Every structure is written in structure tokens, then in C-alpha cells.
C-alpha positions as CSV (number, residue, x, y, z in Angstrom):
1,M,7.7,-4.9,29.5
2,P,7.6,-5.0,25.7
3,K,4.4,-5.8,24.0
4,K,4.0,-9.0,21.9
5,E,3.9,-8.5,18.1
6,L,2.5,-11.1,15.7
7,I,2.3,-11.3,11.9
8,G,-0.8,-12.8,10.4
9,E,-3.3,-12.8,7.6
10,V,-6.6,-10.9,7.6
11,V,-9.5,-13.4,7.5
12,S,-12.5,-11.2,8.0
13,T,-13.3,-7.5,7.7
14,K,-17.0,-7.6,8.3
15,M,-17.0,-5.8,11.7
16,Q,-16.5,-2.1,12.1
17,K,-13.0,-1.1,13.3
18,T,-12.2,-4.8,13.9
19,L,-10.2,-7.3,11.9
20,V,-10.0,-11.0,12.4
21,V,-6.3,-12.0,11.9
22,K,-5.2,-15.7,11.6
23,V,-1.7,-16.2,13.0
24,A,0.1,-19.4,12.1
25,R,3.0,-21.0,14.1
26,V,5.0,-24.2,13.8
27,K,4.7,-26.6,16.7
28,V,6.7,-29.8,17.1
29,H,4.9,-32.9,18.2
30,P,6.4,-34.1,21.5
31,K,6.5,-37.8,20.7
32,Y,6.8,-38.0,16.9
33,K,8.9,-34.8,16.4
34,K,6.8,-33.9,13.3
35,R,6.3,-30.2,12.6
36,I,2.6,-29.2,12.6
37,V,1.3,-25.8,11.5
38,V,-1.1,-24.5,14.2
39,H,-3.4,-21.5,13.5
40,K,-5.1,-19.1,16.0
41,K,-7.5,-16.3,15.3
42,Y,-7.2,-12.9,17.0
43,K,-9.6,-9.9,16.9
44,A,-7.6,-6.7,16.3
45,H,-8.7,-3.1,16.5
46,Y,-8.0,-0.5,13.8
47,E,-9.1,3.1,13.5
48,E,-8.4,3.8,9.8
49,G,-6.9,1.9,7.0
50,N,-7.9,0.0,3.9
51,F,-7.7,-3.7,4.6
52,K,-9.1,-6.6,2.7
53,E,-9.1,-10.4,3.2
54,G,-5.7,-11.9,2.5
55,D,-3.6,-8.9,3.6
56,K,-0.6,-9.5,5.8
57,V,-0.7,-7.3,8.9
58,L,1.4,-6.7,12.0
59,I,-0.6,-6.7,15.3
60,R,0.5,-5.7,18.8
61,E,-0.8,-6.6,22.2
62,S,-2.6,-3.7,24.0
63,R,-5.0,-3.1,26.8
64,P,-8.4,-4.8,26.6
65,I,-10.6,-2.8,24.2
66,S,-13.6,-5.1,24.4
67,K,-14.4,-8.6,25.6
68,D,-12.5,-10.2,22.8
69,K,-10.2,-7.5,21.4
70,K,-6.8,-7.2,23.1
71,W,-4.7,-6.5,19.9
72,V,-4.2,-3.5,17.7
73,V,-3.2,-3.4,14.1
74,V,0.1,-1.6,13.7
75,K,0.7,-1.7,10.0
76,K,0.0,-3.5,6.7
77,L,2.9,-5.5,5.4
């Protein structure tokens, strides 16, 4: 089964080996049919790399690394 991959923006780099990535998606309201941008934050693991807030990154689903971390940073876009 292929792993999910998402593209998002780095929001926080304050933790060691962990990035907080904000992923935005467009959702359509069921009744009014208006498009709404919905955001969700994911904690992603990385071993090495030079990331700063505002970078675009590709994250991939993985095995649970900790209580909240279930994603791994693949590369910087």
C-alpha cells in the first residue's frame, strides 16, 4: 500500500528533529458550494537538514515515531 504524501509549509522548528508542517487543502461547503481553505498541522520527523519557517516541504506517512509524530520529511521544495 503506498504511503500518503503531502506538501506543506514549515510553521515551527523549535523542537529537536521535529518540524511542525501546516498543510492546506480546499474543501467545498456541502450546502452553499463555497470553497474554503482548511489547514491542518502535522508533526514531522527529520534527521538532518537546514529548515526554517516558511519553507515548503514534502512529508510522507510512516510508522509512529512518537505519540504525535507519524510523518517524515522527504525533501525541501
